[in-house]
C-alpha positions as CSV (number, residue, x, y, z in Angstrom):
1,X,27.1,17.9,12.5
2,X,26.3,18.8,9.0
3,X,23.0,18.5,7.3
4,X,24.8,19.7,3.9
5,X,24.3,16.2,2.2
6,X,20.4,16.6,2.8
7,X,20.0,19.6,0.5
8,X,19.3,20.2,-2.8
9,X,19.8,22.6,-5.4
10,X,17.0,23.7,-7.2
11,X,13.8,21.8,-8.0
12,X,13.9,18.0,-7.4
13,X,13.6,16.0,-11.0
14,X,10.3,14.2,-11.4
15,X,10.3,10.7,-11.0
16,X,9.5,8.9,-14.5
17,X,7.5,6.1,-12.9
18,X,5.6,8.3,-10.6
19,X,2.1,8.3,-11.2
20,X,-0.2,11.2,-10.7
21,X,-3.5,10.2,-8.8
22,X,-6.5,12.3,-9.2
23,X,-7.9,14.1,-5.8
24,X,-11.5,12.9,-6.7
25,X,-11.4,10.2,-3.7
26,X,-10.0,12.6,-1.4
27,X,-12.7,15.1,-2.2
28,X,-15.5,12.7,-1.2
29,X,-14.0,12.8,2.5
30,X,-15.5,15.9,3.6
31,X,-15.8,16.4,7.0
32,X,-19.2,16.6,8.6
33,X,-20.3,19.7,11.0
34,X,-21.2,18.8,14.7
35,X,-24.7,19.4,15.4
36,X,-25.6,22.5,17.5
37,X,-26.2,21.2,21.1
38,X,-27.4,23.6,23.7
39,X,-29.1,23.3,27.3
40,X,-32.2,24.5,26.2
41,X,-32.5,21.9,23.4
42,X,-34.4,18.4,23.9
43,X,-31.1,16.1,24.4
44,X,-33.2,13.3,22.4
45,X,-32.9,15.7,19.6
46,X,-29.5,16.2,19.8
47,X,-28.7,12.7,20.1
48,X,-30.5,12.0,16.7
49,X,-28.8,14.9,15.0
50,X,-25.5,13.5,16.2
51,X,-26.8,10.1,14.7
52,X,-27.3,11.6,11.3
53,X,-24.1,13.5,11.2
54,X,-22.5,10.0,12.0
55,X,-24.3,8.3,9.3
56,X,-23.2,11.1,7.1
57,X,-19.4,10.6,8.1
58,X,-19.6,6.9,7.6
59,X,-21.2,7.3,3.9
60,X,-18.4,9.9,3.1
61,X,-15.9,7.2,4.4
62,X,-17.4,4.4,2.6
63,X,-17.5,6.5,-0.6
64,X,-14.0,7.3,-0.1
65,X,-12.8,3.7,0.3
66,X,-14.8,2.6,-2.8
67,X,-13.3,5.3,-5.0
68,X,-9.7,4.4,-3.9
69,X,-10.5,0.5,-4.7
70,X,-11.7,1.6,-8.2
71,X,-8.5,3.8,-8.6
72,X,-6.2,0.9,-7.5
73,X,-7.9,-1.4,-9.8
74,X,-7.5,1.1,-12.8
75,X,-3.8,1.7,-11.9
76,X,-3.5,-1.9,-11.8
77,X,-4.8,-2.4,-15.5
78,X,-2.4,0.7,-16.3
79,X,-5.3,3.5,-16.8
80,X,-6.3,6.2,-14.9
C-alpha cells in the first residue's frame, strides 16, 4: 500500500475563500479550577465552592456561545 498520493511538497497554498476568524471567542472559554477539597473541610463549604465553580464555567460557556453567534452574524454580513 502506498501513501505517496497523500504527501505534499512544500507548504499548502492558502485557500482564497478561507476566512480567518479571530480567537476572541475561544479565549472566553477558560477552564475553571476545581475547588480544594479535603477531609478536614466542611462538606457544605466544598459543595458551595463547586456550585460557584460550576456557575463560572457556565458563564464562560454562555459568553463563548454569544461571541460565536456574533461572529456568525458578522461573517454572514461579510465583515469581521
